[in-house]
N, C-alpha and C positions, 0 to 999 in steps of 0.2 A: 463620761459620755458627753460628746459635744452636742451643741444645739442641732446641728444637721442630723446627727446619728439619732437624736431624740425624735426629730421629724420622721425619719424612716421608721422608727419603732412604733410610732403612735399615729401613723397616717390613716388607718381605717376610720371613717366617719362614724361618729356616735360613741367613740371611746372616752370614757370620763377620766380626766387626769387631775391631780392636785394643781392648784392655781400656779404654783412656781413651775411645775413640769409643763403644764400648758403654755405658759409664757415662753418657756425655752423652746418648745416645739414650734411656737409661732415665729420666734426670731429665727429659728433654723430655716423654716420655709421662706420667710421673708429674704433671708440672705441668698438663698438659691434663686429667687426670682429677681432680686436687685442685681446680683452679679451677672445673671444671664441677660437681663433686659436693660438695665440702668434704671435710674429713679423715675425718669420722666415716661418711659414706655411701660413700667409696671403698674398694675392695678390691684387694688385691695381684693378684687374678685380672684385675680390669679393667685394671690397669697393665701387666700382662704381655701381655694381649690387645692393648692399644693399641700397645704396642711391637713386637708381632710375635714374642715370645719365649716360651719356657716358663717356668713359675713357678720351677723350679730354677735357671735362668739369672739371673733376677731376684734370687733369694736369694744367688746367688753374689757379687753385688755389694752388696746392702743386706740385712742380717739380718732387718729387719722394717719395717713401714710407718712407724713413727715415725723410724726411722733415715733413711729416704728422705725423709720431710717435712723433717727437720732439715738434711739436705744441701741440699735446695732452698732452704730458708729462708737458710741461710748464703750460698749463692750470690747471692741476690736482696737480701739486706741489704747485702753487700758492693758490689753494683751500684749500690744507691741512695746509699750513702756516697760512692762514687767520683764519681757524677754531681754530688753536692752539692759536693764538694771541687773538682771541675774547674770548676763554675760560678763558685765564689768566686775562683778563681784566673784566671778568663778575662779579667778587666779590673780596672784600678785605679779606675775610676769607680764611686762607691758606688751611685748609682741604677741603673746598668747591672748592678751586682753583685746588687742586690736582684732585678731582673728576671730575671737569668739563673738565680738560685737558685729563684725561683718557677717558672721555666719547667722547671727540672730535675724538680721534683715533678710538674708537669703532664705531662711527657714520660713520666716513669716510670709514672704512673697510665694514660696513654693507650696504653702499649705493648699490642699485640694479644695478647700471651701472658697478660695478666692477672695477672702475678706479684704486683702490688701487693696483691691480695686475700689473698695468703699472709702478707703483712707487716702490713697495716693492717686486714684483715677476717677474720682467721683465726678458725675455730670451735674452735680448740684453745688458746686463751690461758690456760685453766686448767691446762694442762701446764707445769710449772716451766721446763723447757728451752726451750720456745717463748716463753714470757713474758720469759724472760731475754734471748733474742736480739732480740725486738721492742723491749724497753726499751733495750737496749744500742745498737742502731742509731739509735734516736730521740735517745738522749744523745750519741752520737758526731756526728751530724749537727748538733745543737745546739751542741756544743763547737766544731765547725769555724766555724759562724756566729758564735759568741760570740767567738772569737779575733779575727776581723775587726772586730767592733763595738768590743771593748775597745782594740784597737790604734788604731782611727781616732777614737774618742770620748774615750778616757781614762777611761771609766767602770769601775767596779770589776768584778772577775771575776763576782761574784754578780749584779750589776746587768745586765751583758752577757748573762749566761746566761739571765736571766729574759726578756729581749727576744728572745734567739735561740730559746728554746722557743716563744714566741709566734709568731714568723716561721715556723718550721718547721711548727708545728701548723696554723696558718691555711692554709699553702700546701697541705698534704696533704688537709685536710678540704674546702677549697674545690675543689681539683682533683677529688677523688672525687665531690663533689656535681655539678660541671660534667659529669663523664662519665655518672654514673647518671641524670641528669635529661635526657640526650640534648639538651643545650643547642645552640641554633643559633648561638651565639656562637663564632666561630673561636677556637682555642686562643691565637693571639698577641694577640687582642683581650682575652680573658679574663685573660691574663697581664698585659696592660697596665693593665686596670682594677684588678686586685689589687695591682699595683706602685704604682699611683698612691695607693691607700689606705694601703699600708704605708709608702711613702716620705714621706707627710705627717707621719707619726709619727717615723720614723727621722730625718728631716731636722731635726727640732727639737732634735737633740742635736748641738752644735758639734763640728766636726772637732778633734782633738787636735793643737795645735801648728801648725795651718795654716788656710787659708781654708776656708769651707764649700763643698763641691762643689755 
C-alpha cells in the first residue's frame, strides 16, 4: 500500500495507528498537498487537515514543514534510483536496457501521485538541502547508467558519465513533456520513439571485447 493509499484508508480523525503507519499516512497527505500547492503555498494546517489529524500529532512526527518535505524527497529519490537500477539489471541486451531505463523515467513521471514534481519541478531548489538531494539522485542515476556504458563499450569513466547524464536528462525531460502536453501517444510508443533516437547514438560505440548487440 502506498503512502497516499494509507492516507485514504486512515483519513477519519481520531483513528489510532502504529507510529510507522501514521508516519506513512502523514507523508501521503503531505505529498498530495505539496504536489497540488507547491512548498511555499502549502501549510502544515493543510497537511494535518488532509491527513485527518491535529497539528500536534503532525508535529510529533515532523518538527517542521521542511523536515516533512525532505522526508518525502528522500523517499521518492530512493524510489527513482531503485527503478533505474532495476531497469538496468533487467536484461543483458543493451537496446532493451536503454528502453527499460527510458521507461523507468516515464513510469516515474506518470505515477498518479505526482511525486516527480518534488524531484524535478520543486519550487524549493534554492534550499541547499533540497538542491543537494536532487543533484545527488541525478548523479546516482547517471553513475548507474555510466557503469553499464563503461563496462560494455570500454569508454573511459568520464566519457561514459557524459553519455549517462545525457541519457538520464533526455529521459526525464521528454517524459515530463509527454505528460504535461497530454500527448495522445501511448507511453510504450513514446518510449519506443525515444529509445530509437538514443539507440542510434549509443549503438555507434562498439561493444567492448565482443560483437555489437
